[in-house]
N, C-alpha and C positions, 0 to 999 in steps of 0.2 A: 354675301352678307358678312359684315365685320362684327365680331364679338366685342361687346363692351361690358364693363362692370357698372352697376347702378347702386348708389347708396341705398341702404335699407330704410333710410329715414327721410330723404329728400329727393329731388330730381337730378342731382349731380351725377354725371357719368364720367367714365375714364376708360381709356384703352385697356385691354386685358393685361398688357405688360406693365401696367402701373398699379398692380394689386396692393403693393405696400402703401402707396400714396392714398389709395382709396380707403384702406383699413385705418390709416391715420385720420383721414377726413371723417369717417364714421365715428371715431372716438370723440371728436370735438364738434360734430355736427349740431347746429342749434336745434334741430328737430329730433335729436336723440333724447328720449325721455330721461336717460341716465344723467343728462346735463341739467335737468330741471330748469329750463328757461321758460319764458313767457309763451313761446310757441307751443309748448306741450302742457301748459297749465290750464286747468278748468276755470281758474279765477280770471284768466285773461278774456277780454271781450272787445267788441267794437261797438261804436255808437251806431244806433239803428239808421241814422241818416248819413253815416260816414262812408268812407271808401272801402270798407271791409278790413282795413289794417287794424292790428291790435292797438287800441287807444284808451283802454280802461282796464283797471285791475279791481276786481270785486273784493280783494283782500285789502284794498286801500293803499297799495304802493304806487309810487310814481312810475309811469310806464317807461320802460327802457332801463330801469335801474339795474337790471340783471339780464339784459338781452342775451349775451353770450357769456357763459361762466366758464372760465378756464380752470378754475380750482373748485372741484365739486364740494369741498368743505365749506365754501362760502355761498352756496346756492340759497335760494329764497326759502325761508322757514315756513312760509304759507303756501308753497307749491303743492298742487294736488293734481295727480295724473288724470288728464281728461279722458283717457281711455277706460278708466274704471267707472263702473256704475254704482249708484247708491244702493 
């Protein structure tokens, strides 16, 4: 059996000898809550009759305006961590 690394936030995997590349991926991963993207926001939703992809924002933003944020200082002001409960 071959050992692999798996991203803590998504399904990406990498060989054990690519630890630095995986660490860099995790820093910018769209599913990393620190990046405050639509994927991790409780305001993101999908149309009940849609294909399950994010296609609506309950905070009123146009979908995709902040899919992947490379500068955390410009992330969505209305982002709300969907892991937190009320």
